C-alpha positions as CSV (number, residue, x, y, z in Angstrom):
1,M,0.3,18.5,-10.7
2,Q,3.9,19.8,-9.5
3,V,4.8,19.9,-5.3
4,T,7.7,21.8,-4.0
5,I,8.7,20.7,-0.8
6,E,11.7,21.6,1.9
7,L,14.0,19.0,3.0
8,P,17.4,18.7,5.2
9,N,20.4,19.3,3.5
10,N,21.3,15.4,4.9
11,I,17.9,14.0,3.5
12,A,18.2,15.7,0.2
13,L,21.8,14.3,-0.3
14,Q,20.5,11.1,0.6
15,L,17.9,11.4,-2.3
16,Q,20.4,12.5,-4.8
17,S,21.1,8.9,-5.9
18,A,17.3,7.7,-6.2
19,N,14.7,9.1,-7.8
20,P,13.2,11.4,-5.1
21,S,9.7,12.5,-6.9
22,Q,9.0,8.5,-7.5
23,R,9.8,7.4,-4.3
24,I,7.6,10.3,-2.5
25,L,4.2,8.9,-5.1
26,E,4.9,5.4,-4.0
27,L,5.2,6.8,-0.2
28,I,1.7,8.9,-0.6
29,V,0.1,5.8,-3.1
30,A,1.0,3.4,-0.1
31,D,-0.6,5.4,2.6
32,Q,-3.9,6.0,0.6
33,Y,-3.6,2.4,0.4
34,R,-3.1,1.7,3.7
35,Q,-6.0,4.2,5.0
36,G,-8.4,2.1,2.6
37,L,-8.7,5.1,0.2
38,I,-7.6,2.8,-3.0
39,G,-7.5,-0.3,-4.4
40,A,-4.5,-2.2,-5.3
41,A,-5.8,-1.3,-9.2
42,D,-5.4,2.0,-8.4
43,V,-2.0,1.3,-6.7
44,R,-0.8,-0.7,-10.1
45,Q,-2.5,2.3,-12.4
46,L,-1.0,5.2,-10.4
47,L,2.4,4.1,-10.4
48,G,2.6,2.2,-13.7
49,I,3.4,-1.4,-12.3
50,A,3.6,-3.9,-14.9
51,S,1.4,-7.2,-12.8
52,R,-0.7,-7.6,-10.1
53,W,2.0,-9.9,-8.7
54,D,4.7,-7.0,-8.6
55,T,1.6,-4.6,-7.0
56,Y,1.1,-6.9,-3.8
57,E,5.0,-7.2,-3.7
58,F,5.4,-3.5,-3.7
59,L,2.8,-3.6,-1.1
60,K,4.5,-5.8,1.0
61,R,7.8,-3.9,0.6
62,E,5.8,-0.8,2.0
63,K,4.0,-2.9,4.4
64,A,1.0,-1.3,3.4
65,Y,-1.7,-3.8,4.8
66,L,-5.6,-3.2,4.9
67,P,-6.9,-2.8,8.3
68,Y,-8.3,-5.7,9.9
69,T,-10.7,-5.2,12.1
70,E,-12.8,-7.2,15.3
71,D,-15.8,-7.5,12.8
72,D,-13.4,-8.7,9.8
73,L,-12.3,-11.5,12.7
74,T,-15.8,-12.2,13.9
75,Q,-17.6,-12.8,10.3
76,D,-14.2,-14.8,9.2
77,S,-14.4,-16.9,13.2
78,Q,-18.3,-17.8,11.9
79,A,-17.5,-18.3,8.1
80,I,-14.9,-21.1,9.5
81,R,-17.6,-22.3,12.0
82,N,-20.4,-22.8,9.5
83,A,-17.9,-24.5,6.8
84,L,-16.6,-26.9,9.6
85,A,-20.4,-27.6,10.7
86,A,-21.4,-28.5,6.8
87,E,-18.9,-31.2,6.3
């Protein structure tokens, strides 16, 4: 699929030295990951990243972290309490 977008001249000039198509794809993929719509394996495949570790480095650079909810915190806290009680 090909998509055309209009950019202000100052932004277009900044992107001339980079590969704007690749950068826009990276931003979209990072956002999809952030929203939980795709996983790290999908990110790797869509961007053609060589390794899992490089994928995690890309996501870290993009500050693309999965949301950590109150329920996640409750479950993790309970798991820690259970592990400590089992000792």
